[in-house]
C-alpha positions as a Python dict, from the first residue, in 0.01 Angstrom:
ca = {
    (1, 'X'): (0, 0, 0),
    (2, 'X'): (101, 371, -34),
    (3, 'X'): (-7, 553, 307),
    (4, 'X'): (250, 805, 326),
    (5, 'X'): (275, 1145, 152),
    (6, 'X'): (516, 1422, 100),
    (7, 'X'): (302, 1726, -16),
    (8, 'X'): (451, 2041, -103),
    (9, 'X'): (196, 2364, -242),
    (10, 'X'): (375, 2635, -428),
    (11, 'X'): (383, 2939, -679),
    (12, 'X'): (565, 3037, -955),
    (13, 'X'): (663, 3334, -1134),
    (14, 'X'): (544, 3326, -1466),
    (15, 'X'): (889, 3387, -1655),
    (16, 'X'): (1052, 3121, -1516),
    (17, 'X'): (759, 2851, -1498),
    (18, 'X'): (857, 2657, -1827),
    (19, 'X'): (1223, 2632, -1728),
    (20, 'X'): (1106, 2529, -1363),
    (21, 'X'): (894, 2274, -1492),
    (22, 'X'): (1085, 2112, -1736),
    (23, 'X'): (1373, 2051, -1503),
    (24, 'X'): (1160, 1927, -1257),
    (25, 'X'): (961, 1693, -1479),
    (26, 'X'): (1261, 1565, -1647),
    (27, 'X'): (1542, 1583, -1358),
    (28, 'X'): (1378, 1623, -1037),
    (29, 'X'): (1127, 1396, -1020),
    (30, 'X'): (1309, 1081, -1193),
    (31, 'X'): (1571, 1154, -970),
    (32, 'X'): (1362, 1167, -650),
    (33, 'X'): (1195, 806, -712),
    (34, 'X'): (1573, 670, -738),
    (35, 'X'): (1561, 727, -343),
    (36, 'X'): (1459, 430, -133),
    (37, 'X'): (1116, 421, -29),
    (38, 'X'): (964, 637, -300),
    (39, 'X'): (665, 476, -486),
    (40, 'X'): (531, 718, -706),
    (41, 'X'): (580, 1120, -760),
    (42, 'X'): (273, 1334, -934),
    (43, 'X'): (276, 1726, -990),
    (44, 'X'): (-46, 1904, -1033),
    (45, 'X'): (-128, 2239, -1152),
    (46, 'X'): (-431, 2430, -1004),
    (47, 'X'): (-760, 2405, -1172),
    (48, 'X'): (-1056, 2678, -1134),
    (49, 'X'): (-1335, 2458, -943),
    (50, 'X'): (-1682, 2459, -939),
    (51, 'X'): (-1729, 2474, -578),
    (52, 'X'): (-1941, 2260, -323),
    (53, 'X'): (-2165, 2325, -85),
    (54, 'X'): (-2067, 2586, 231),
    (55, 'X'): (-1751, 2849, 228),
    (56, 'X'): (-1458, 2750, 371),
    (57, 'X'): (-1269, 2949, 591),
    (58, 'X'): (-891, 2986, 556),
    (59, 'X'): (-596, 3077, 765),
    (60, 'X'): (-482, 3454, 766),
    (61, 'X'): (-167, 3344, 959),
    (62, 'X'): (94, 3507, 823),
    (63, 'X'): (365, 3225, 931),
    (64, 'X'): (167, 3017, 680),
    (65, 'X'): (312, 2997, 348),
    (66, 'X'): (50, 3099, 75),
    (67, 'X'): (172, 2878, -208),
    (68, 'X'): (-151, 2705, -398),
    (69, 'X'): (-68, 2730, -757),
    (70, 'X'): (75, 2382, -795),
    (71, 'X'): (117, 2069, -615),
    (72, 'X'): (400, 1812, -584),
    (73, 'X'): (306, 1509, -389),
    (74, 'X'): (520, 1161, -334),
    (75, 'X'): (414, 849, -202),
    (76, 'X'): (553, 620, -6),
    (77, 'X'): (457, 250, 196),
    (78, 'X'): (443, 475, 501),
    (79, 'X'): (525, 855, 628),
    (80, 'X'): (854, 702, 814),
    (81, 'X'): (995, 672, 452),
    (82, 'X'): (1050, 1052, 471),
    (83, 'X'): (1188, 1048, 818),
    (84, 'X'): (1541, 951, 735),
    (85, 'X'): (1678, 1170, 555),
    (86, 'X'): (1398, 1432, 637),
    (87, 'X'): (1304, 1645, 326),
    (88, 'X'): (1462, 1919, 463),
    (89, 'X'): (1751, 1725, 476),
    (90, 'X'): (1738, 1589, 131),
    (91, 'X'): (1671, 1973, 5),
    (92, 'X'): (2039, 2082, 165),
    (93, 'X'): (2190, 1797, 23),
    (94, 'X'): (2115, 1863, -356),
    (95, 'X'): (2359, 2008, -603),
    (96, 'X'): (2387, 2374, -600),
    (97, 'X'): (2220, 2404, -965),
    (98, 'X'): (1921, 2208, -833),
    (99, 'X'): (1903, 2428, -529),
    (100, 'X'): (1872, 2721, -755),
    (101, 'X'): (1585, 2560, -928),
    (102, 'X'): (1404, 2509, -657),
    (103, 'X'): (1451, 2851, -497),
    (104, 'X'): (1209, 2963, -802),
    (105, 'X'): (948, 2859, -580),
    (106, 'X'): (720, 3143, -428),
    (107, 'X'): (536, 3038, -100),
    (108, 'X'): (599, 2684, -84),
    (109, 'X'): (442, 2496, 206),
    (110, 'X'): (500, 2124, 289),
    (111, 'X'): (324, 1846, 493),
    (112, 'X'): (412, 1489, 566),
    (113, 'X'): (91, 1297, 596),
    (114, 'X'): (-33, 958, 653),
    (115, 'X'): (-327, 789, 517),
    (116, 'X'): (-591, 619, 806),
    (117, 'X'): (-910, 544, 588),
    (118, 'X'): (-972, 477, 198),
    (119, 'X'): (-1209, 378, -21),
    (120, 'X'): (-1196, 307, -374),
    (121, 'X'): (-1485, 478, -627),
    (122, 'X'): (-1677, 289, -943),
    (123, 'X'): (-1364, 432, -1196),
    (124, 'X'): (-1116, 204, -979),
    (125, 'X'): (-1192, -116, -1146),
    (126, 'X'): (-1127, 28, -1492),
    (127, 'X'): (-809, 255, -1333),
    (128, 'X'): (-476, 139, -1523),
    (129, 'X'): (-217, 331, -1317),
    (130, 'X'): (-170, 164, -1020),
    (131, 'X'): (-78, 350, -718),
    (132, 'X'): (-6, 664, -952),
    (133, 'X'): (-254, 921, -854),
    (134, 'X'): (-554, 992, -1091),
    (135, 'X'): (-563, 1276, -1395),
    (136, 'X'): (-747, 1540, -1131),
    (137, 'X'): (-752, 1549, -747),
    (138, 'X'): (-916, 1762, -488),
    (139, 'X'): (-696, 1787, -200),
    (140, 'X'): (-837, 1938, 122),
    (141, 'X'): (-613, 2032, 425),
    (142, 'X'): (-728, 2207, 744),
    (143, 'X'): (-718, 2259, 1119),
    (144, 'X'): (-993, 2218, 1368),
    (145, 'X'): (-1062, 2228, 1724),
    (146, 'X'): (-1004, 1881, 1937),
    (147, 'X'): (-1359, 1880, 2034),
    (148, 'X'): (-1479, 1831, 1657),
    (149, 'X'): (-1265, 1607, 1574),
    (150, 'X'): (-1456, 1268, 1696),
    (151, 'X'): (-1727, 1418, 1475),
    (152, 'X'): (-1516, 1454, 1185),
    (153, 'X'): (-1420, 1104, 1218),
    (154, 'X'): (-1792, 1019, 1216),
    (155, 'X'): (-1864, 1226, 918),
    (156, 'X'): (-1622, 1087, 655),
    (157, 'X'): (-1674, 720, 776),
    (158, 'X'): (-2054, 732, 795),
    (159, 'X'): (-2153, 980, 546),
    (160, 'X'): (-1873, 1109, 298),
    (161, 'X'): (-1665, 788, 226),
    (162, 'X'): (-1950, 602, 139),
    (163, 'X'): (-2097, 824, -108),
    (164, 'X'): (-1785, 868, -267),
    (165, 'X'): (-1747, 462, -305),
    (166, 'X'): (-2043, 517, -524),
    (167, 'X'): (-1985, 825, -731),
    (168, 'X'): (-1909, 855, -1092),
    (169, 'X'): (-1554, 921, -1178),
    (170, 'X'): (-1426, 894, -841),
    (171, 'X'): (-1108, 640, -838),
    (172, 'X'): (-1043, 659, -461),
    (173, 'X'): (-1062, 914, -161),
    (174, 'X'): (-787, 907, 86),
    (175, 'X'): (-853, 1038, 480),
    (176, 'X'): (-522, 1226, 598),
    (177, 'X'): (-357, 1290, 893),
    (178, 'X'): (-17, 1514, 960),
    (179, 'X'): (280, 1400, 1078),
    (180, 'X'): (475, 1745, 973),
    (181, 'X'): (326, 2047, 872),
    (182, 'X'): (63, 2328, 945),
    (183, 'X'): (-252, 2150, 853),
    (184, 'X'): (-344, 1849, 1104),
    (185, 'X'): (-616, 1708, 858),
    (186, 'X'): (-635, 1615, 482),
    (187, 'X'): (-877, 1446, 236),
    (188, 'X'): (-766, 1364, -85),
    (189, 'X'): (-983, 1295, -390),
    (190, 'X'): (-934, 1129, -675),
    (191, 'X'): (-1117, 1163, -1019),
    (192, 'X'): (-1098, 1064, -1406),
    (193, 'X'): (-1114, 1416, -1486),
    (194, 'X'): (-1177, 1756, -1377),
    (195, 'X'): (-1486, 1709, -1603),
    (196, 'X'): (-1599, 1415, -1382),
    (197, 'X'): (-1526, 1598, -1101),
    (198, 'X'): (-1719, 1897, -1207),
    (199, 'X'): (-2038, 1672, -1316),
    (200, 'X'): (-2074, 1444, -1007),
    (201, 'X'): (-1886, 1579, -696),
    (202, 'X'): (-2053, 1934, -603),
    (203, 'X'): (-2361, 1890, -440),
    (204, 'X'): (-2312, 1522, -443),
    (205, 'X'): (-2456, 1300, -127),
    (206, 'X'): (-2783, 1276, 48),
    (207, 'X'): (-3002, 1521, 267),
    (208, 'X'): (-2786, 1354, 613),
    (209, 'X'): (-2463, 1424, 445),
    (210, 'X'): (-2544, 1732, 351),
    (211, 'X'): (-2700, 1885, 666),
    (212, 'X'): (-2365, 1712, 821),
    (213, 'X'): (-2167, 1926, 574),
    (214, 'X'): (-2335, 2204, 662),
    (215, 'X'): (-2251, 2158, 1015),
    (216, 'X'): (-1902, 2093, 1021),
    (217, 'X'): (-1768, 2317, 755),
    (218, 'X'): (-1777, 2620, 957),
    (219, 'X'): (-1575, 2466, 1217),
    (220, 'X'): (-1273, 2396, 984),
    (221, 'X'): (-991, 2624, 899),
    (222, 'X'): (-837, 2551, 586),
    (223, 'X'): (-467, 2599, 446),
    (224, 'X'): (-410, 2870, 177),
    (225, 'X'): (-639, 2764, -144),
    (226, 'X'): (-777, 2457, 21),
    (227, 'X'): (-953, 2272, -89),
    (228, 'X'): (-699, 2269, -400),
    (229, 'X'): (-826, 2124, -745),
    (230, 'X'): (-546, 1971, -943),
    (231, 'X'): (-495, 1863, -1280),
    (232, 'X'): (-172, 1601, -1350),
    (233, 'X'): (96, 1761, -1508),
    (234, 'X'): (331, 1483, -1448),
    (235, 'X'): (317, 1182, -1516),
    (236, 'X'): (166, 1321, -1880),
    (237, 'X'): (-209, 1217, -1895),
    (238, 'X'): (-250, 955, -2198),
    (239, 'X'): (-527, 1007, -2429),
}
């Protein structure tokens, strides 16, 4: 299983975008995937989303980096794969040329997370890319008061995940908690395409789930840009 995730959100200056992306896709990600324990790597660019129900509140803490335009994810069997060496140690040991490329990023923010729950959707049976994340993801990352966390667990287990297991276009849905990083909680939805997400995800669920969502959403404080909707740039999506 691939239950460990190292996630980085960031922005790029437009005039350096193509140079950076070429380096990232042709050099950096392939080299990272040679590291022990790394199972896959995926890179996404943000796309505008049709919102679901409720308006999410976002942190205004100036200490939290605000990058959100791109999301880079690496998967491993568990989060311990990112513990020795740590991501910061990996970055510090890179050649100077690679460090200069990473310095192009703006507002970079990281989380190391572990998966504690998963359901497969109807599209999983026909999905041929194995552990590689689907062509479209929606990734929500947030905090909440500890008094809400038991109900949050029930909400996903008893309502949201059950509906995702039958939602057309859904490949997988994963519930995450943090090992390191600002956000303690996360949910990662995988879809066959942005179009399928936009067609079926907004407003999905029965009346009980929607009522529960309306109650839970105001109690969550999201990371900048969360929930982020991304379209996969690497590996390239086959037609």
